[in-house]
C-alpha positions as semicolon CSV with decimal commas, in nm:
position;residue;x (nm);y (nm);z (nm)
1;M;15,889;-9,061;-25,930
2;I;16,195;-9,140;-26,139
3;A;16,539;-9,019;-26,028
4;I;16,802;-8,929;-26,289
5;M;17,172;-8,930;-26,204
6;G;17,404;-8,731;-26,429
7;A;17,117;-8,505;-26,533
8;T;17,353;-8,233;-26,658
9;G;17,531;-8,483;-26,882
10;K;17,451;-8,603;-27,232
11;T;17,263;-8,923;-27,153
12;G;17,105;-8,819;-26,822
13;G;16,985;-8,490;-26,962
14;R;16,825;-8,668;-27,257
15;V;16,656;-8,921;-27,027
16;A;16,510;-8,641;-26,817
17;E;16,386;-8,445;-27,120
18;V;16,208;-8,748;-27,268
19;L;16,050;-8,847;-26,937
20;L;15,925;-8,495;-26,867
21;A;15,782;-8,466;-27,218
22;R;15,592;-8,790;-27,154
23;G;15,442;-8,662;-26,830
24;E;15,657;-8,857;-26,582
25;K;15,750;-8,716;-26,241
26;V;16,125;-8,665;-26,245
27;R;16,391;-8,576;-25,989
28;V;16,719;-8,468;-26,147
29;I;17,045;-8,510;-25,958
30;G;17,355;-8,299;-26,008
31;R;17,619;-8,081;-25,845
32;D;17,506;-7,745;-25,984
33;L;17,151;-7,612;-25,950
34;A;17,211;-7,354;-26,225
35;K;17,296;-7,630;-26,473
36;L;16,983;-7,822;-26,370
37;R;16,758;-7,522;-26,427
38;V;16,680;-7,610;-26,788
39;L;16,516;-7,926;-26,650
40;T;16,353;-7,774;-26,344
41;D;16,198;-7,516;-26,576
42;L;16,035;-7,812;-26,751
43;G;15,891;-7,938;-26,425
44;A;16,160;-8,157;-26,271
45;E;16,251;-8,156;-25,903
46;A;16,619;-8,099;-25,828
47;A;16,852;-8,272;-25,582
48;V;17,189;-8,099;-25,559
49;G;17,488;-8,266;-25,400
50;D;17,785;-8,500;-25,425
51;V;17,710;-8,847;-25,566
52;T;17,997;-8,998;-25,368
53;D;17,797;-8,912;-25,052
54;S;17,562;-9,201;-24,968
55;A;17,363;-8,984;-24,726
56;F;17,292;-8,732;-25,001
57;L;17,198;-9,000;-25,254
58;T;16,976;-9,173;-25,000
59;Q;16,787;-8,847;-24,958
60;A;16,779;-8,790;-25,335
61;F;16,623;-9,134;-25,391
62;A;16,355;-9,092;-25,124
63;G;16,010;-9,174;-25,263
64;V;16,158;-9,292;-25,593
65;E;16,013;-9,588;-25,784
66;S;16,279;-9,611;-26,055
67;A;16,621;-9,459;-26,123
68;Y;16,862;-9,395;-26,408
69;T;17,209;-9,451;-26,265
70;L;17,565;-9,414;-26,386
71;L;17,922;-9,362;-26,275
72;P;18,007;-9,008;-26,385
73;P;18,344;-8,956;-26,554
74;D;18,627;-8,796;-26,358
75;M;18,899;-8,743;-26,614
76;H;19,146;-8,603;-26,361
77;S;19,099;-8,859;-26,085
78;P;19,433;-8,988;-25,953
79;D;19,260;-9,321;-25,877
80;L;18,963;-9,373;-26,108
81;R;18,866;-9,715;-25,971
82;A;18,847;-9,575;-25,617
83;F;18,625;-9,291;-25,739
84;Q;18,402;-9,533;-25,929
85;D;18,373;-9,754;-25,623
86;R;18,272;-9,461;-25,401
87;V;17,995;-9,357;-25,639
88;G;17,890;-9,715;-25,701
89;E;17,866;-9,806;-25,335
90;A;17,678;-9,485;-25,252
91;T;17,432;-9,557;-25,533
92;A;17,370;-9,916;-25,428
93;Q;17,322;-9,813;-25,064
94;A;17,076;-9,540;-25,162
95;L;16,873;-9,774;-25,383
96;A;16,857;-10,035;-25,109
97;A;16,772;-9,789;-24,832
98;N;16,475;-9,656;-25,028
99;K;16,366;-9,993;-25,164
100;V;16,381;-9,858;-25,518
101;G;16,249;-10,146;-25,724
102;R;16,382;-10,069;-26,071
103;A;16,704;-9,920;-26,206
104;V;16,870;-9,861;-26,540
105;F;17,251;-9,854;-26,531
106;L;17,472;-9,700;-26,800
107;S;17,753;-9,952;-26,847
108;T;17,963;-10,037;-27,153
109;V;18,023;-10,318;-27,400
110;G;18,358;-10,379;-27,231
111;A;18,195;-10,461;-26,897
112;G;18,090;-10,800;-27,026
113;V;18,445;-10,935;-27,046
114;P;18,579;-11,084;-26,721
115;S;18,946;-11,104;-26,637
116;D;19,157;-11,219;-26,344
117;A;19,194;-10,854;-26,242
118;G;18,816;-10,807;-26,217
119;G;18,764;-10,625;-26,545
120;I;18,946;-10,438;-26,818
121;G;19,062;-10,077;-26,802
122;V;18,799;-9,812;-26,740
123;A;18,532;-10,080;-26,787
124;A;18,639;-10,260;-26,469
125;G;18,461;-10,012;-26,245
126;L;18,144;-10,046;-26,452
127;Q;18,165;-10,423;-26,428
128;A;18,196;-10,396;-26,049
129;Q;17,889;-10,173;-26,035
130;E;17,688;-10,420;-26,243
131;Q;17,772;-10,680;-25,980
132;R;17,663;-10,449;-25,694
133;L;17,331;-10,382;-25,862
134;C;17,272;-10,751;-25,933
135;A;17,320;-10,823;-25,562
136;L;17,032;-10,589;-25,467
137;G;16,770;-10,829;-25,599
138;I;16,581;-10,556;-25,788
139;D;16,488;-10,521;-26,156
140;V;16,801;-10,385;-26,326
141;L;16,857;-10,306;-26,692
142;M;17,226;-10,288;-26,781
143;L;17,273;-10,077;-27,094
144;R;17,606;-10,153;-27,261
145;P;17,672;-9,904;-27,541
146;G;17,972;-9,885;-27,767
147;Y;18,201;-9,590;-27,840
148;F;18,024;-9,253;-27,811
149;F;18,016;-9,035;-28,124
150;E;18,070;-8,744;-27,884
151;N;18,423;-8,871;-27,813
152;F;18,519;-8,732;-28,154
153;F;18,481;-8,379;-28,017
154;G;18,808;-8,449;-27,837
155;S;18,973;-8,528;-28,171
156;L;18,890;-8,194;-28,330
157;P;19,193;-8,001;-28,196
158;L;19,426;-8,274;-28,322
159;I;19,257;-8,262;-28,661
160;K;19,262;-7,882;-28,669
161;Y;19,624;-7,828;-28,570
162;Q;19,799;-8,151;-28,675
163;G;19,589;-8,247;-28,977
164;I;19,535;-8,605;-28,861
165;N;19,308;-8,809;-28,635
166;G;19,449;-9,076;-28,409
167;G;19,437;-9,268;-28,086
168;P;19,519;-9,600;-27,920
169;F;19,269;-9,807;-28,123
170;Q;19,360;-9,987;-28,444
171;G;19,203;-9,815;-28,740
172;D;19,071;-10,121;-28,921
173;I;18,860;-10,293;-28,652
174;P;18,480;-10,260;-28,699
175;A;18,339;-10,137;-28,370
176;P;18,002;-10,028;-28,227
177;M;17,965;-9,649;-28,216
178;I;17,660;-9,461;-28,094
179;A;17,511;-9,117;-28,029
180;S;17,449;-9,038;-27,662
181;Q;17,100;-8,918;-27,758
182;D;17,011;-9,273;-27,863
183;I;17,134;-9,410;-27,530
184;G;16,917;-9,161;-27,345
185;D;16,618;-9,253;-27,559
186;A;16,667;-9,625;-27,491
187;A;16,692;-9,566;-27,117
188;A;16,389;-9,336;-27,109
189;E;16,171;-9,576;-27,306
190;A;16,262;-9,858;-27,069
191;L;16,182;-9,646;-26,765
192;I;15,847;-9,550;-26,916
193;A;15,758;-9,904;-27,020
194;R;15,862;-10,064;-26,689
195;D;15,852;-10,394;-26,875
196;W;16,154;-10,595;-26,760
197;K;16,206;-10,828;-26,466
198;G;16,521;-10,933;-26,289
199;V;16,858;-10,848;-26,441
200;V;16,857;-10,775;-26,814
201;V;17,165;-10,687;-27,019
202;R;17,113;-10,493;-27,341
203;E;17,396;-10,387;-27,567
204;L;17,345;-10,069;-27,770
205;L;17,550;-10,100;-28,088
206;G;17,465;-9,788;-28,286
207;P;17,331;-9,797;-28,644
208;R;17,614;-10,018;-28,776
209;F;17,980;-10,090;-28,708
210;Y;18,244;-9,838;-28,814
211;T;18,621;-9,867;-28,824
212;L;18,807;-9,563;-28,696
213;A;18,959;-9,519;-29,041
214;E;18,610;-9,506;-29,190
215;A;18,482;-9,278;-28,913
216;T;18,773;-9,042;-28,974
217;S;18,691;-9,028;-29,346
218;I;18,327;-8,948;-29,268
219;I;18,431;-8,667;-29,034
220;G;18,690;-8,544;-29,283
221;R;18,431;-8,508;-29,559
222;A;18,199;-8,321;-29,324
223;I;18,465;-8,066;-29,225
224;G;18,607;-8,021;-29,575
225;K;18,912;-8,244;-29,534
226;P;18,824;-8,546;-29,751
227;D;19,179;-8,688;-29,728
228;L;19,183;-8,688;-29,346
229;A;19,358;-9,004;-29,220
230;Y;19,358;-9,201;-28,896
231;A;19,674;-9,326;-28,724
232;Q;19,716;-9,557;-28,428
233;F;19,947;-9,386;-28,179
234;P;20,180;-9,571;-27,941
235;S;20,087;-9,564;-27,573
236;S;20,389;-9,351;-27,484
237;A;20,283;-9,079;-27,727
238;I;19,926;-9,082;-27,595
239;M;20,044;-9,052;-27,235
240;A;20,272;-8,762;-27,325
241;A;19,996;-8,580;-27,515
242;L;19,712;-8,625;-27,265
243;V;19,873;-8,624;-26,919
244;P;19,814;-8,414;-26,717
245;T;19,620;-8,150;-26,912
246;V;19,344;-8,369;-27,059
247;M;19,335;-8,652;-26,805
248;S;19,526;-8,801;-26,517
249;A;19,790;-9,066;-26,569
250;D;19,560;-9,325;-26,412
251;V;19,268;-9,247;-26,644
252;A;19,499;-9,250;-26,945
253;R;19,647;-9,585;-26,842
254;L;19,305;-9,745;-26,796
255;S;19,179;-9,600;-27,125
256;I;19,476;-9,744;-27,311
257;E;19,420;-10,081;-27,143
258;L;19,062;-10,084;-27,269
259;A;19,175;-9,991;-27,621
260;E;19,428;-10,273;-27,622
261;A;19,152;-10,517;-27,529
262;Y;18,957;-10,406;-27,837
263;N;19,268;-10,429;-28,052
264;N;19,342;-10,781;-27,932
265;G;18,987;-10,906;-27,987
266;V;18,921;-10,954;-27,615
267;I;18,623;-10,719;-27,633
268;R;18,371;-10,795;-27,903
269;P;18,004;-10,699;-27,913
270;G;17,731;-10,961;-27,939
271;E;17,506;-11,025;-28,234
272;R;17,333;-10,722;-28,384
273;T;16,954;-10,721;-28,353
274;A;16,669;-10,476;-28,403
275;I;16,666;-10,413;-28,027
276;N;17,032;-10,317;-27,994
277;T;17,054;-10,119;-28,319
278;T;16,997;-9,744;-28,278
279;P;16,899;-9,487;-28,542
280;T;17,149;-9,199;-28,542
281;T;17,428;-9,249;-28,796
282;L;17,778;-9,109;-28,777
283;E;17,716;-8,954;-29,117
284;A;17,438;-8,745;-28,961
285;F;17,631;-8,673;-28,641
286;A;17,931;-8,557;-28,843
287;D;17,736;-8,240;-28,925
288;V;17,734;-8,159;-28,551
289;L;18,107;-8,218;-28,535
290;A;18,154;-7,997;-28,842
291;G;17,967;-7,717;-28,670
292;A;18,194;-7,740;-28,368
293;Y;18,500;-7,756;-28,591
294;A;18,394;-7,443;-28,777
295;Q;18,375;-7,253;-28,446
296;M;18,732;-7,339;-28,347
């Protein structure tokens, strides 16, 4: 039995679909049974509850051999690190209580950079969870992807109504970007293969590096705005635009901190290899973004 946290999300849902298609026994974990139904209809068991509750997660992991784990986003948390710690501790306790021998953890490229504060921005909580999982003494695969293509869905209103794309990142820095589908595929294949021992870190760097200026041009061509430009916005403007409707002040602050680490060269991915290169290109994914844009 393989347990899947975040099964109603992009990566967890993909992991579950691949595993079920390959004949694996799967237990999907989420808050809403109705949202899990697409997977239970395919043969998955469901565990419904709050992932900050260690008692619930301990029950959800009962009889499990392997697990796909993550720290779900909470964009409106007033204290994101505290939320991440609650989920992380509950997950580690549940894995230990059930003697689950193998886990995949969805982390981030930024988790590999230490600092005196214990991490950088939103990646700090992921770094702390990597450390918790390492302490369990089980086989753990840390997947560290780059920037999700899906994050560009959040840019579409700005593009639609202001005619520009922008954010806290510099526009000219080549960065790893990836489709969540490819992350789910990598996690599922590892869980099927069961072929790693100890703690293994694997970056997932997408098909190639893109600058945000280049990514914006690709999206612009797909939506019929070939002259679409990218601008780096000051932190004060980002805070004013996003807080509190899109995210809490704490989440915005930590997100900006992570972006500044990229801008300053503190966060840099490792060497690209065949193992950490994934197939879906932004050029292909831009068609999905164009479809969403057309529906606005």
